[in-house]
C-alpha positions as CSV (number, residue, x, y, z in Angstrom):
1,M,142.7,72.9,168.9
2,T,143.0,69.8,171.0
3,D,145.9,67.6,171.4
4,S,146.2,64.0,172.7
5,S,146.2,65.2,176.3
6,S,142.9,67.1,175.9
7,P,140.1,66.2,178.3
8,L,137.7,66.8,175.4
9,I,138.9,63.7,173.6
10,P,139.2,60.6,175.7
11,R,142.5,58.9,175.3
12,S,140.8,55.8,174.0
13,M,139.3,57.7,171.1
14,N,142.6,59.3,170.0
15,S,143.5,56.4,167.7
16,M,142.7,52.8,167.0
17,P,144.7,50.3,169.0
18,R,147.5,48.6,167.0
19,S,145.9,45.2,167.4
20,S,142.6,46.6,166.0
21,L,144.5,48.1,163.0
22,W,146.2,44.7,162.4
23,R,142.9,42.8,162.7
24,T,141.1,45.3,160.4
25,G,143.9,45.0,157.9
26,A,143.6,41.2,158.0
27,I,139.8,41.4,157.5
28,F,140.3,43.7,154.5
29,V,142.9,41.4,152.9
30,A,140.7,38.3,153.5
31,V,137.5,40.0,152.2
32,G,139.4,41.3,149.2
33,M,140.8,37.8,148.4
34,I,137.4,36.1,148.8
35,A,135.7,38.8,146.7
36,G,138.4,38.6,144.1
37,A,138.1,34.8,143.8
38,F,134.3,35.1,143.6
39,G,134.6,37.8,140.9
40,A,137.0,35.7,138.9
41,H,135.0,32.5,139.1
42,G,131.5,33.1,140.3
43,L,130.5,36.3,138.4
44,K,131.7,35.4,134.9
45,N,129.1,32.7,134.5
46,R,126.2,35.1,135.2
47,S,124.5,36.4,132.1
48,N,123.3,39.6,133.8
49,I,126.9,40.7,134.7
50,S,128.9,42.6,132.1
51,R,132.7,42.5,131.7
52,D,132.8,46.1,132.9
53,S,131.0,45.1,136.1
54,I,133.4,42.3,136.7
55,D,136.3,44.7,136.2
56,S,134.7,47.1,138.8
57,W,134.3,44.2,141.2
58,M,137.9,43.2,140.8
59,T,139.0,46.9,141.4
60,A,137.0,46.9,144.6
61,S,138.6,43.6,145.7
62,H,142.1,44.9,144.8
63,Y,141.6,48.1,146.8
64,A,140.4,46.0,149.8
65,V,143.6,44.1,149.7
66,F,145.7,47.2,149.2
67,N,144.0,48.9,152.2
68,G,144.5,45.8,154.3
69,L,148.2,45.8,153.6
70,G,148.3,49.6,154.2
71,L,146.7,49.1,157.6
72,F,149.2,46.3,158.4
73,A,152.0,48.8,157.7
74,V,150.4,51.6,159.7
75,S,149.9,49.3,162.6
76,L,153.6,48.5,162.7
77,H,154.7,52.2,162.7
78,P,154.9,53.8,166.2
79,R,153.9,57.3,165.0
80,F,151.3,56.3,162.4
81,A,149.6,53.7,164.5
82,A,148.7,56.5,167.0
83,H,147.5,58.8,164.2
84,R,144.0,60.0,165.1
85,F,142.6,60.3,161.5
86,A,144.5,58.1,159.1
87,P,143.6,54.6,160.3
88,I,139.9,55.4,160.7
89,A,139.7,57.2,157.3
90,I,141.5,54.4,155.5
91,S,139.2,51.8,157.2
92,V,135.9,53.6,156.7
93,G,136.8,54.9,153.3
94,G,138.0,51.6,152.1
95,A,134.9,49.8,153.4
96,V,132.6,52.3,151.8
97,F,134.5,52.3,148.5
98,S,134.7,48.5,148.1
99,S,131.3,47.6,149.6
100,S,129.4,50.1,147.5
101,I,131.0,48.7,144.3
102,Y,130.1,45.1,145.4
103,L,126.5,46.2,146.0
104,L,126.3,48.1,142.8
105,V,127.6,45.2,140.7
106,S,125.4,42.6,142.5
107,N,122.2,44.6,142.1
108,R,122.5,48.0,140.3
109,D,118.8,48.7,140.3
110,R,118.4,48.2,144.0
111,F,121.6,50.0,145.1
112,K,121.9,52.7,142.4
113,F,121.8,55.4,145.1
114,L,125.3,54.2,146.1
115,G,126.8,55.4,142.8
116,P,127.7,58.9,144.3
117,V,128.8,57.3,147.5
118,T,131.6,55.3,146.0
119,P,133.8,58.3,145.2
120,L,133.3,59.6,148.7
121,G,134.7,56.4,150.1
122,G,137.6,56.7,147.7
123,L,138.2,60.3,148.7
124,T,138.1,59.5,152.4
125,M,140.6,56.7,151.9
126,I,142.9,59.0,149.9
127,L,142.7,61.7,152.6
128,G,143.6,59.0,155.2
129,Y,146.8,58.1,153.3
130,L,147.7,61.8,152.6
131,S,147.3,62.7,156.3
132,L,150.1,60.3,157.0
133,A,152.4,62.6,155.0
134,L,151.6,65.6,157.2
């Protein structure tokens, strides 16, 4: 097992820098807010989008905002900001979860292969948050 002083893992790869966590959080919040606004106003006038699809879109936008706020909080905590797994899992899992839903809602026929990918993004995100408890 390696630790943070291991020569097998370069120090720069041990964790995301705090400023990157903060910026990633800001991007998640902004994308979530933009997507939420589009879902609330732009999607409801489209005849090929069901109410369930709009609800899914809104769930994806809410999770993007929640993950952004989570990354803000992680970036402010000295121990968690240096965590090797959590910030990356939250970022990657959140991006996969929300973006796969956006793509499925926007064009289900073209992106139907993403259906099974969405829960993997959610699981990765959850594991990131749970790893903070360990």
